[in-house]
C-alpha positions as CSV (number, residue, x, y, z in Angstrom):
1,M,44.2,-55.9,154.0
2,K,45.4,-57.8,151.3
3,D,45.3,-61.3,153.8
4,N,41.7,-60.1,155.0
5,L,40.4,-63.6,153.3
6,K,42.6,-65.5,155.0
7,I,42.3,-64.0,158.8
8,N,39.0,-62.8,158.7
9,E,37.4,-66.8,158.8
10,K,33.8,-64.9,158.8
11,F,34.5,-63.3,155.6
12,T,31.9,-65.3,153.7
13,G,28.7,-64.1,155.9
14,E,25.4,-66.2,156.0
15,V,23.0,-67.0,153.2
16,L,20.9,-64.4,153.2
17,A,19.4,-65.4,149.9
18,K,18.3,-68.6,147.9
19,V,18.1,-68.6,144.1
20,T,15.1,-71.9,143.6
21,R,14.5,-73.1,139.8
22,G,11.4,-75.6,140.1
23,D,11.8,-77.5,143.0
24,L,15.5,-77.2,143.4
25,V,17.4,-74.2,145.3
26,E,20.2,-73.4,142.8
27,S,22.0,-70.8,144.1
28,L,23.2,-68.9,147.2
29,H,24.1,-65.3,147.8
30,L,26.1,-64.9,151.1
31,G,26.9,-61.7,152.7
32,H,26.1,-59.9,156.2
33,L,23.1,-57.9,157.1
34,I,22.7,-55.5,159.6
35,V,19.6,-53.5,160.2
36,L,18.9,-51.5,163.2
37,N,16.0,-49.8,165.3
38,A,16.0,-45.8,165.4
39,D,17.1,-45.8,168.7
40,G,20.7,-47.4,167.2
41,S,19.9,-51.2,168.7
42,T,19.7,-54.2,166.7
43,Y,17.2,-55.2,164.9
44,L,18.7,-58.0,163.1
45,S,22.3,-59.3,162.3
46,K,23.8,-62.0,159.8
47,G,27.5,-62.7,159.2
48,S,29.9,-60.5,160.3
49,P,28.8,-57.1,160.2
50,E,31.7,-56.0,162.3
51,L,34.0,-57.1,159.2
52,P,35.7,-53.8,157.4
53,I,34.5,-53.3,153.5
54,Y,35.1,-50.9,151.2
55,P,31.5,-49.1,151.4
56,R,32.0,-47.6,147.7
57,S,29.3,-45.3,146.5
58,A,27.1,-45.9,149.3
59,I,29.2,-44.0,151.0
60,K,28.5,-40.7,148.6
61,S,25.9,-39.0,151.4
62,L,28.9,-39.1,153.8
63,Q,31.0,-37.6,151.3
64,A,28.8,-34.9,150.4
65,A,28.5,-34.0,154.4
66,G,32.2,-33.6,154.6
67,M,31.6,-31.0,151.4
68,L,29.3,-29.2,153.1
69,K,30.9,-29.1,156.2
70,A,33.7,-27.6,154.1
71,G,31.8,-24.9,153.2
72,L,30.3,-25.9,149.9
73,E,26.8,-24.4,148.8
74,V,24.9,-25.8,145.7
75,E,21.1,-26.2,144.9
76,E,19.7,-29.0,146.2
77,N,19.6,-30.8,143.2
78,E,23.1,-30.0,142.7
79,L,23.4,-31.8,145.7
80,A,21.5,-34.5,144.8
81,I,23.7,-35.4,142.2
82,I,26.6,-34.7,143.8
83,C,25.4,-37.8,146.3
84,A,24.5,-39.8,143.2
85,S,25.6,-42.9,141.3
86,H,23.5,-41.8,138.2
87,S,23.0,-43.3,134.9
88,G,24.3,-40.9,132.8
89,S,21.6,-39.7,131.2
90,Q,21.5,-36.8,129.0
91,S,19.6,-34.6,132.3
92,H,22.4,-35.8,134.3
93,I,24.8,-35.2,131.9
94,D,24.0,-31.5,131.8
95,L,23.3,-30.8,135.2
96,V,26.9,-31.9,135.8
97,T,27.9,-29.9,133.2
98,K,26.1,-26.8,134.3
99,M,27.5,-26.9,137.8
100,L,30.9,-26.5,136.6
101,T,30.3,-24.0,133.8
102,A,28.0,-21.6,136.1
103,R,30.6,-21.3,138.3
104,G,33.3,-20.8,136.1
105,L,34.7,-24.1,135.9
106,S,35.7,-26.4,133.1
107,T,34.8,-30.0,132.5
108,S,38.4,-30.7,131.8
109,Q,39.1,-30.4,135.5
110,L,37.6,-33.4,136.5
111,K,39.8,-35.9,137.5
112,N,37.3,-38.9,137.7
113,A,37.6,-42.5,135.2
114,V,36.3,-42.1,131.8
115,D,33.3,-44.5,131.3
116,K,29.9,-45.0,129.3
117,P,26.6,-44.6,131.1
118,L,26.0,-46.8,134.1
119,G,22.5,-47.4,133.4
120,E,21.1,-50.1,131.1
121,K,18.9,-47.7,128.8
122,E,21.7,-45.0,128.6
123,K,24.2,-47.1,127.7
124,I,22.6,-48.4,124.5
125,S,21.9,-44.9,123.4
126,W,24.9,-43.8,123.9
127,G,26.5,-46.8,121.4
128,D,29.7,-46.8,120.2
129,K,30.7,-43.1,121.4
130,A,34.1,-42.8,123.3
131,P,33.3,-43.0,127.4
132,S,33.6,-39.8,128.6
133,Q,34.0,-38.4,132.7
134,L,30.5,-36.8,132.7
135,A,28.7,-39.7,131.6
136,Q,30.8,-41.6,134.0
137,N,28.4,-42.4,137.1
138,C,30.7,-40.3,139.9
139,S,30.5,-37.4,137.7
140,G,28.6,-35.2,140.1
141,K,30.2,-36.1,143.0
142,H,33.7,-34.9,141.5
143,A,32.4,-31.9,140.0
144,G,30.9,-31.4,144.2
145,M,34.8,-31.9,145.1
146,L,36.0,-29.4,142.5
147,I,33.3,-26.8,143.4
148,T,34.4,-27.1,147.3
149,C,37.9,-26.7,146.3
150,Q,37.3,-23.5,144.3
151,Q,34.7,-22.2,147.1
152,N,37.7,-22.7,149.8
153,G,40.9,-21.5,147.3
154,W,42.0,-24.9,147.5
155,D,44.4,-26.6,145.2
156,M,41.7,-28.1,142.0
157,N,44.6,-30.2,140.5
158,T,45.2,-32.1,143.4
159,Y,42.0,-32.5,144.9
160,L,42.2,-36.7,144.8
161,D,45.3,-36.9,147.1
162,L,44.9,-38.4,150.6
163,K,46.5,-35.4,152.3
164,H,44.4,-33.0,150.4
165,P,42.0,-30.7,152.5
166,L,38.9,-32.0,150.9
167,Q,40.2,-35.5,151.5
168,V,40.8,-34.8,155.2
169,A,37.9,-32.9,155.9
170,I,35.7,-36.4,154.3
171,K,37.5,-39.0,156.4
172,N,37.1,-37.3,159.2
173,E,33.7,-36.7,158.6
174,I,33.2,-40.4,157.9
175,E,35.0,-41.6,161.2
176,D,32.8,-39.3,163.1
177,L,29.2,-40.2,161.8
178,S,30.5,-43.4,161.9
179,G,31.9,-43.7,165.4
180,E,34.9,-45.6,164.2
181,K,38.3,-45.1,162.7
182,V,39.2,-45.6,158.7
183,S,40.9,-49.2,158.7
184,A,42.2,-48.8,155.8
185,T,42.5,-46.7,152.4
186,S,42.3,-47.3,148.7
187,V,41.0,-46.0,145.3
188,D,37.4,-46.1,144.2
189,G,36.6,-46.9,140.6
190,C,35.8,-43.7,139.9
191,G,39.4,-42.9,141.0
192,A,38.1,-40.8,144.2
193,P,40.1,-42.2,147.9
194,L,38.3,-44.9,149.4
195,F,37.6,-45.6,153.0
196,A,36.9,-48.4,154.8
197,I,34.6,-49.0,158.0
198,S,32.4,-51.4,159.0
199,L,29.2,-52.6,157.7
200,I,27.9,-51.7,161.2
201,G,29.3,-48.2,160.9
202,L,28.1,-47.6,157.7
203,A,24.5,-48.4,158.9
204,K,24.9,-46.3,161.9
205,A,26.3,-43.3,159.4
206,I,23.6,-43.5,157.4
207,S,21.0,-43.8,161.1
208,N,23.1,-40.8,162.2
209,L,22.7,-38.5,158.8
210,V,18.7,-38.8,158.8
211,K,17.9,-38.2,162.1
212,S,19.9,-35.3,162.7
213,K,18.7,-31.9,163.3
214,E,22.2,-30.6,161.8
215,E,21.3,-28.5,158.8
216,S,23.7,-29.8,156.7
217,Y,23.1,-33.2,156.8
218,Q,18.9,-32.1,156.6
219,Q,20.1,-30.8,153.3
220,I,21.7,-33.5,152.1
221,V,18.5,-36.2,153.4
222,L,15.8,-33.6,151.7
223,A,17.8,-33.2,148.4
224,C,18.7,-37.1,147.8
225,T,14.8,-37.8,148.6
226,K,13.5,-34.9,146.5
227,Y,15.3,-35.9,143.7
228,P,15.4,-39.7,143.8
229,E,15.8,-39.7,139.7
230,L,18.8,-38.0,140.3
231,V,20.5,-40.2,142.7
232,A,20.6,-43.1,140.2
233,G,18.2,-43.0,137.4
234,D,14.8,-44.2,135.9
235,G,14.2,-48.0,136.3
236,R,17.2,-48.3,138.5
237,L,15.8,-49.8,142.2
238,T,17.2,-47.2,144.5
239,T,15.0,-45.1,142.5
240,R,12.2,-46.7,142.4
241,M,12.3,-47.7,145.9
242,M,12.9,-44.2,147.2
243,R,9.6,-43.0,145.3
244,A,7.5,-46.0,146.7
245,V,8.4,-45.3,150.3
246,P,8.0,-41.6,151.0
247,G,11.0,-40.5,152.8
248,L,13.2,-43.0,152.2
249,F,16.9,-42.8,152.1
250,M,18.7,-45.0,150.0
251,K,21.9,-45.4,148.1
252,E,23.9,-48.2,146.4
253,G,27.3,-49.4,146.3
254,A,29.6,-51.5,144.0
255,E,30.6,-55.2,144.9
256,G,26.4,-56.2,146.3
257,V,26.4,-53.0,148.6
258,Q,23.3,-51.3,149.6
259,V,22.0,-49.2,152.7
260,C,18.6,-47.4,152.9
261,A,17.0,-45.9,156.5
262,L,13.6,-44.3,157.2
263,S,13.0,-40.8,158.6
264,D,13.3,-42.1,161.9
265,G,17.1,-43.8,162.0
266,R,15.8,-47.2,161.2
267,V,18.5,-48.6,158.6
268,I,19.1,-51.5,156.9
269,A,23.0,-52.1,155.4
270,I,23.9,-55.3,153.1
271,K,27.0,-56.5,151.7
272,I,26.3,-59.3,149.2
273,I,30.3,-61.2,149.0
274,D,29.7,-62.4,145.5
275,G,29.3,-58.6,144.4
276,S,25.6,-59.1,143.3
277,W,22.9,-56.9,143.7
278,R,20.4,-59.4,142.4
279,P,19.3,-60.5,146.1
280,V,19.3,-57.2,147.5
281,A,15.4,-56.0,146.7
282,P,14.2,-58.7,148.0
283,I,16.7,-58.9,151.1
284,I,15.1,-55.0,151.3
285,T,11.1,-55.7,150.8
286,E,11.4,-58.8,153.2
287,I,12.5,-56.2,155.7
288,L,10.4,-53.3,155.1
289,K,7.2,-56.1,155.1
290,R,8.6,-56.9,158.6
291,W,8.1,-53.2,159.6
292,G,4.6,-52.8,158.1
293,I,5.4,-50.8,154.7
294,E,4.3,-51.8,151.7
295,M,6.0,-52.0,148.3
296,P,5.3,-52.6,145.4
297,D,6.3,-55.7,143.7
298,E,10.1,-56.1,144.0
299,S,10.5,-59.6,142.8
300,V,13.0,-61.2,141.1
301,K,12.1,-63.7,138.9
302,I,13.9,-66.4,137.3
303,Y,12.5,-67.8,133.9
304,G,12.5,-70.9,132.3
305,G,12.1,-69.9,128.5
306,S,8.7,-67.5,128.9
307,S,7.7,-69.1,132.2
308,V,8.2,-67.8,135.5
309,I,10.0,-71.2,137.4
310,G,11.5,-69.7,140.3
311,E,12.9,-66.5,142.6
312,V,15.3,-65.3,144.7
313,I,14.1,-65.5,148.0
314,A,15.5,-63.7,151.8
315,N,16.8,-65.7,153.5
316,I,16.7,-63.6,156.4
């Protein structure tokens, strides 16, 4: 995979959004896009969504599915934060702490990286305090991994090892839902194993998750759609959109990955090559509009001084 820029000549994708300033297009966002109908057929495809990517945190619901299949039992709000890239608010931190202490586990057993809160407001409130594992946006996922190990009698010190039963279960679940074999592995920013599949594979996996009547999958969908403020946080795009569209299931991942699905299985999966989330809202809003779903204003405005002189426009 170290040579994927060389061997994947289509890596840069197509122009998915343009940025205007006055009468000129000032910048372009390139990437890959796949939109599937409820029956799994292709509604729209741009770039090369068949190429392997690291879905990053957009895959957390699939990791949670692997945990549930392995026997994880948690409350609904706990499941939501297991699937989350939370903002690091005090309520997020308190919930993760309670998840662990209620089961006789310690926050010191977490193996995720330390960080300051992901949310902008939360980061400001955090101030000069040292980064922590609890504030790091994946702490809910890691708490879920620890609890899964505890409930199965698995070793809790090595839960991040690729050969650990937990990670084997997660990898198998990703492959089952996506219909693909994992093409590469690495390590995510939080320290957890990272599994590469194609953008199409990610779209199929999320579509299968939301459409399925299987109890474990429905638990995930219901938890996340019931608690969108836990999946991301107040003021963030994922939470705003899930609140605006009843039943919308949505998750972002680092480096410009975003996936969202309607309850009937229609799904949108995006990978922006420059790693930016800036064009995501205009792209998703445009597709939802074509499906007859009205959204609150999520336009991304470009300012000259205090005046709006441009915007980010979907090019799909």
